[in-house]
Legacy VTK file of the C-alpha trace (Angstrom):
# vtk DataFile Version 3.0
C-alpha trace
ASCII
DATASET POLYDATA
POINTS 381 float
214.106 -23.961 -69.912
213.847 -22.859 -73.264
216.869 -20.396 -71.783
218.938 -23.362 -72.012
218.634 -23.485 -75.649
220.505 -20.493 -76.398
223.866 -22.395 -74.934
223.200 -24.669 -78.708
225.543 -22.279 -79.897
228.379 -24.051 -78.557
228.034 -26.625 -80.777
229.305 -25.039 -83.695
231.732 -23.179 -81.350
233.032 -27.101 -80.223
233.503 -28.033 -83.524
235.462 -25.344 -84.727
237.681 -25.468 -81.189
238.268 -29.563 -82.120
238.525 -29.147 -86.165
240.069 -25.142 -86.324
241.972 -24.354 -83.019
243.412 -27.231 -81.575
242.963 -26.097 -78.478
242.228 -29.000 -75.949
240.946 -26.569 -73.010
238.452 -24.799 -75.737
237.184 -27.777 -76.574
236.727 -29.523 -73.095
235.173 -26.243 -71.461
232.745 -25.720 -74.825
231.882 -29.303 -75.334
230.812 -29.412 -71.985
228.212 -26.142 -72.308
227.230 -27.478 -75.839
226.270 -31.278 -74.400
223.787 -29.318 -71.750
220.990 -28.315 -74.202
221.332 -31.465 -76.448
220.868 -33.594 -72.986
217.860 -31.272 -72.560
216.517 -31.876 -75.529
217.150 -35.539 -75.663
215.088 -35.447 -72.648
212.476 -33.571 -73.879
211.836 -35.511 -76.705
212.140 -38.661 -74.708
209.208 -37.175 -72.608
206.672 -36.085 -75.472
207.366 -39.394 -77.069
206.149 -40.753 -73.726
203.053 -38.740 -73.819
202.704 -39.832 -77.099
202.778 -43.345 -76.157
200.686 -43.784 -73.445
201.947 -44.042 -69.465
202.875 -47.849 -70.035
205.137 -47.526 -72.974
206.057 -44.083 -71.974
207.261 -44.915 -68.415
208.902 -47.375 -69.856
210.849 -44.531 -72.402
211.516 -42.771 -69.592
213.045 -45.621 -67.562
215.410 -46.293 -70.223
216.154 -43.345 -71.779
216.028 -41.101 -68.948
219.647 -41.021 -69.199
221.385 -41.368 -72.218
223.526 -38.547 -72.581
225.360 -40.016 -69.783
225.357 -42.997 -71.087
226.736 -41.840 -74.812
229.544 -40.344 -72.997
230.459 -43.454 -71.439
229.670 -45.643 -74.101
232.007 -42.837 -76.178
234.636 -42.847 -73.440
234.208 -47.076 -73.406
235.183 -47.108 -76.677
238.547 -45.084 -76.115
239.003 -47.127 -73.480
238.703 -44.895 -70.432
237.436 -47.116 -68.095
238.534 -45.067 -65.007
236.570 -41.570 -66.645
233.726 -44.213 -66.691
233.466 -45.416 -63.378
234.271 -41.913 -62.009
231.441 -40.463 -63.728
229.123 -43.296 -62.471
230.249 -42.131 -59.086
229.985 -38.791 -59.713
226.347 -39.254 -61.321
224.973 -41.038 -57.985
226.822 -38.377 -55.746
224.876 -35.280 -57.592
221.785 -36.959 -57.543
221.752 -37.750 -53.850
223.854 -34.789 -52.359
224.298 -31.977 -54.570
220.237 -31.570 -56.166
218.745 -33.190 -53.935
220.316 -31.409 -51.424
219.468 -27.856 -53.004
215.863 -29.178 -53.627
215.546 -29.066 -49.994
217.327 -26.110 -49.489
215.405 -23.818 -51.860
211.950 -25.357 -50.861
212.455 -25.581 -47.495
213.241 -21.332 -47.520
210.532 -20.657 -49.375
208.038 -23.018 -47.443
209.158 -24.406 -43.805
208.842 -27.961 -43.279
207.723 -30.154 -46.458
206.246 -33.443 -46.696
206.611 -36.114 -49.212
205.627 -39.981 -49.609
207.457 -41.584 -46.791
206.733 -44.633 -47.904
207.987 -44.138 -51.761
211.091 -42.462 -50.125
211.814 -45.593 -48.108
211.635 -47.865 -50.977
214.011 -45.284 -53.005
216.393 -45.465 -50.145
216.823 -49.492 -50.020
217.019 -49.869 -53.516
219.993 -47.090 -53.620
221.473 -49.161 -50.258
221.326 -52.767 -52.634
222.623 -50.525 -55.751
225.728 -49.554 -53.746
226.077 -52.926 -51.987
226.636 -53.871 -55.387
229.384 -52.410 -56.039
230.977 -52.840 -52.462
231.369 -56.881 -53.058
233.276 -56.640 -56.015
235.336 -53.971 -54.484
235.709 -55.752 -51.240
236.472 -58.710 -53.272
239.010 -57.615 -55.455
241.279 -55.358 -52.617
241.098 -58.638 -50.359
242.094 -60.917 -53.166
245.056 -58.145 -54.128
245.716 -58.052 -50.242
246.401 -61.696 -50.368
248.518 -61.413 -53.443
250.666 -59.061 -51.808
249.727 -56.700 -54.663
247.278 -54.117 -53.904
247.192 -50.973 -55.214
244.492 -48.412 -54.534
243.440 -46.634 -57.465
244.325 -49.248 -60.209
241.145 -50.952 -60.923
241.897 -51.979 -63.924
243.062 -55.835 -63.055
243.045 -58.911 -64.793
241.157 -61.164 -62.602
238.906 -63.473 -64.822
236.618 -64.140 -61.186
236.463 -60.472 -60.613
235.224 -60.649 -64.393
232.447 -63.105 -63.697
231.480 -61.874 -59.971
231.001 -58.435 -62.236
228.792 -59.668 -64.711
226.888 -61.901 -62.459
225.951 -58.443 -59.777
225.478 -56.310 -63.100
222.474 -58.913 -64.390
221.289 -58.980 -60.757
221.105 -55.283 -60.433
219.466 -55.028 -64.074
216.722 -57.804 -63.073
215.987 -55.796 -59.800
215.861 -52.589 -61.685
213.556 -54.322 -64.077
211.343 -55.744 -61.134
211.769 -52.323 -59.691
209.516 -51.019 -63.039
207.189 -53.789 -63.222
206.200 -53.016 -59.169
205.831 -49.236 -60.667
203.453 -49.820 -62.800
201.209 -52.128 -60.893
201.273 -49.319 -58.442
200.522 -46.205 -59.746
198.841 -44.723 -56.520
202.864 -44.383 -55.751
203.658 -42.632 -58.801
205.005 -39.179 -58.781
202.389 -37.597 -60.196
200.524 -38.188 -56.969
200.854 -36.380 -53.515
203.434 -33.857 -53.676
204.246 -31.612 -50.537
202.665 -30.102 -47.816
199.662 -28.138 -50.389
199.020 -30.912 -52.907
197.975 -28.434 -56.390
198.654 -31.665 -58.297
194.707 -31.270 -59.377
194.656 -28.288 -60.386
197.154 -28.446 -62.732
196.745 -29.273 -66.597
197.511 -32.872 -68.316
200.515 -32.733 -69.960
199.802 -32.236 -73.650
201.767 -33.122 -76.388
203.520 -30.608 -78.142
205.845 -31.971 -80.472
204.362 -34.543 -83.178
205.996 -37.830 -83.224
207.668 -37.677 -85.948
209.171 -33.856 -84.932
210.219 -35.585 -81.694
212.072 -38.577 -83.773
213.542 -35.864 -85.271
214.916 -34.596 -81.682
215.953 -37.350 -80.327
218.146 -38.686 -83.453
219.777 -35.244 -84.151
220.345 -34.748 -80.699
222.002 -38.643 -80.057
224.304 -37.868 -83.323
225.251 -34.289 -81.452
226.056 -35.640 -78.211
228.375 -39.162 -79.850
230.149 -35.634 -81.244
230.265 -33.760 -78.826
231.574 -36.730 -76.521
234.568 -37.552 -78.783
235.620 -34.099 -78.427
235.218 -33.839 -74.092
236.716 -37.532 -73.652
238.893 -36.685 -76.221
240.464 -33.756 -74.032
240.339 -34.778 -70.985
244.204 -36.306 -71.147
245.496 -32.762 -72.548
243.014 -30.833 -69.251
244.180 -33.007 -67.115
248.072 -32.084 -67.645
247.011 -28.338 -68.014
245.164 -27.580 -65.302
246.955 -29.960 -62.911
243.755 -31.979 -61.820
243.512 -35.571 -61.450
241.356 -37.260 -63.858
239.483 -39.067 -60.984
238.211 -35.243 -60.243
237.392 -34.424 -63.654
235.224 -37.989 -63.932
233.108 -37.510 -60.690
232.829 -33.561 -60.631
232.523 -32.168 -63.689
231.765 -34.861 -66.406
228.279 -36.040 -64.227
226.591 -32.586 -64.097
227.099 -31.549 -67.932
224.640 -34.084 -69.186
221.783 -34.221 -66.250
221.490 -30.443 -65.955
218.327 -29.685 -67.385
217.062 -32.921 -65.401
218.569 -31.235 -61.994
217.192 -27.539 -62.690
213.683 -29.507 -62.912
214.008 -30.772 -59.873
215.154 -28.314 -58.177
212.482 -26.020 -59.631
209.552 -28.369 -58.723
210.806 -28.558 -55.162
210.476 -25.029 -55.130
206.930 -24.567 -55.615
206.324 -27.307 -53.031
205.974 -30.895 -54.902
208.732 -33.105 -53.222
207.643 -36.128 -54.123
208.485 -35.196 -57.835
211.592 -33.716 -56.912
212.822 -36.787 -54.530
211.604 -38.753 -57.857
213.789 -36.889 -59.907
217.210 -36.878 -58.181
216.644 -40.197 -56.774
214.549 -41.993 -59.754
217.964 -40.570 -61.294
221.002 -42.461 -59.381
218.754 -45.698 -59.093
218.832 -46.006 -62.605
222.532 -45.044 -63.239
223.135 -47.402 -60.149
220.961 -50.184 -61.311
221.069 -49.895 -65.124
223.463 -47.412 -66.383
226.575 -48.825 -64.635
225.490 -52.912 -64.913
224.805 -52.037 -68.900
227.879 -50.607 -69.246
229.913 -54.146 -67.640
228.175 -55.959 -70.707
228.874 -53.040 -73.400
232.466 -52.825 -72.232
232.694 -56.611 -73.891
232.441 -54.766 -77.523
235.679 -52.386 -77.072
238.351 -55.017 -75.222
239.061 -54.622 -71.950
235.982 -55.588 -69.782
234.674 -52.924 -67.239
234.157 -54.311 -63.828
232.257 -53.298 -60.877
235.787 -52.766 -58.951
235.703 -48.918 -57.627
238.622 -47.501 -55.531
237.938 -47.442 -52.380
237.107 -44.238 -51.570
234.401 -44.630 -53.988
232.504 -46.555 -52.502
232.766 -45.266 -48.879
231.962 -42.077 -50.657
228.739 -43.448 -52.349
228.007 -45.801 -49.149
228.137 -42.578 -46.938
225.737 -40.044 -49.302
223.153 -43.148 -49.628
223.159 -43.450 -45.822
222.824 -39.197 -44.742
220.232 -39.452 -47.753
218.013 -42.510 -46.340
218.293 -40.766 -42.914
217.073 -37.674 -44.359
214.448 -39.249 -45.991
212.949 -41.567 -43.341
210.509 -39.347 -41.821
208.871 -37.928 -44.663
209.322 -34.146 -43.920
212.511 -32.254 -45.015
213.326 -28.556 -44.303
216.322 -26.173 -45.524
218.676 -26.979 -42.779
218.673 -30.877 -44.531
219.557 -29.558 -47.783
222.290 -27.204 -46.090
223.757 -30.687 -44.493
223.551 -32.799 -47.814
225.240 -29.825 -49.866
227.960 -29.538 -46.842
228.972 -33.792 -47.571
229.141 -32.953 -51.145
231.559 -29.708 -50.900
233.535 -32.403 -48.491
233.525 -34.982 -51.283
234.332 -32.986 -53.952
237.362 -31.603 -52.001
238.191 -35.049 -51.303
238.354 -36.082 -54.746
240.500 -32.258 -55.899
242.994 -32.865 -53.451
243.463 -36.563 -54.256
246.379 -37.487 -56.571
245.843 -41.936 -57.218
249.492 -41.571 -58.966
251.177 -40.005 -55.770
248.941 -42.810 -53.562
249.869 -45.032 -56.104
253.731 -44.314 -55.611
253.941 -44.196 -52.117
252.572 -47.833 -51.529
255.233 -48.565 -53.841
257.664 -47.125 -52.028
256.233 -48.243 -48.875
256.488 -51.936 -50.276
252.898 -52.110 -49.888
251.744 -52.691 -53.318
LINES 1 382
381 0 1 2 3 4 5 6 7 8 9 10 11 12 13 14 15 16 17 18 19 20 21 22 23 24 25 26 27 28 29 30 31 32 33 34 35 36 37 38 39 40 41 42 43 44 45 46 47 48 49 50 51 52 53 54 55 56 57 58 59 60 61 62 63 64 65 66 67 68 69 70 71 72 73 74 75 76 77 78 79 80 81 82 83 84 85 86 87 88 89 90 91 92 93 94 95 96 97 98 99 100 101 102 103 104 105 106 107 108 109 110 111 112 113 114 115 116 117 118 119 120 121 122 123 124 125 126 127 128 129 130 131 132 133 134 135 136 137 138 139 140 141 142 143 144 145 146 147 148 149 150 151 152 153 154 155 156 157 158 159 160 161 162 163 164 165 166 167 168 169 170 171 172 173 174 175 176 177 178 179 180 181 182 183 184 185 186 187 188 189 190 191 192 193 194 195 196 197 198 199 200 201 202 203 204 205 206 207 208 209 210 211 212 213 214 215 216 217 218 219 220 221 222 223 224 225 226 227 228 229 230 231 232 233 234 235 236 237 238 239 240 241 242 243 244 245 246 247 248 249 250 251 252 253 254 255 256 257 258 259 260 261 262 263 264 265 266 267 268 269 270 271 272 273 274 275 276 277 278 279 280 281 282 283 284 285 286 287 288 289 290 291 292 293 294 295 296 297 298 299 300 301 302 303 304 305 306 307 308 309 310 311 312 313 314 315 316 317 318 319 320 321 322 323 324 325 326 327 328 329 330 331 332 333 334 335 336 337 338 339 340 341 342 343 344 345 346 347 348 349 350 351 352 353 354 355 356 357 358 359 360 361 362 363 364 365 366 367 368 369 370 371 372 373 374 375 376 377 378 379 380
């Protein structure tokens, strides 16, 4: 993973593009590339601190800072009023982990090792948790859609509405999802035998591997964590500020950028690790990375952003577009079906990748503005 650090050269290039070249497309591209190694360093510093603090505190650090880069990007977007972009990035992060990364992991691992096995019980718990998380997103969405139909004001892709009942419902659901996430952490701490360091694949070689020892000191780890965080904040400002000009110049929707492009930026390093460990026949760890990251986004990051949005004015709700919640629900369904038997193969990986491509094509061709215009023309909205 050290090769990702070569991409740090794009950090100064992004600053030059922002302050001197004033080219939004160049700013967007350089900021995306520069965020990849910074997010990797942020995750690495968190891992090093986790080694120093021990398994309990370390597990808590990973549980709260595992998606710190994505959280920072989302908070910066909220501060600039880009609520729709934040919601799209949440959707994209979950879809990317469940379909793209899990699909690549199953495909590459299956090609190299044939049938791979993993802890079916742990996968079942993760699948049920993801189902719960999607229900938490679907209920506020259905509530508001029915409310708008009742009022005759339905707008399919406008999820920024003024509805005090929806605000209260979203905050209540967000609190419940965060509570469930905390309970899942307590459960995982009480069940060390279900940890990701246990059984991994058909041939378990975990006993032969060396225990991870800290390579960085605590001050150095904190320093890297601080510098990476500051860099991510600045680059997130550049990235979010360039979204509208890029949308206009490329002719793609903001929804597509939020769902497909931006989520990949903050999690590339973790995604690569997930695929690598699957290639080494460690499917328990690979599933823990892909499904664990999805759970963290759905049960911790998204609910937390609901409360963080109160600091910036317009409140973010858990009201997503119908297309987003439909793709989320179907993605969780197919991931659960694949995980239910405790076995995987390359064909199942190819199936997940096919679903991801289909979903990506759907988001690419959707034009929310055109859809809303058609609704108004038909007299529905």
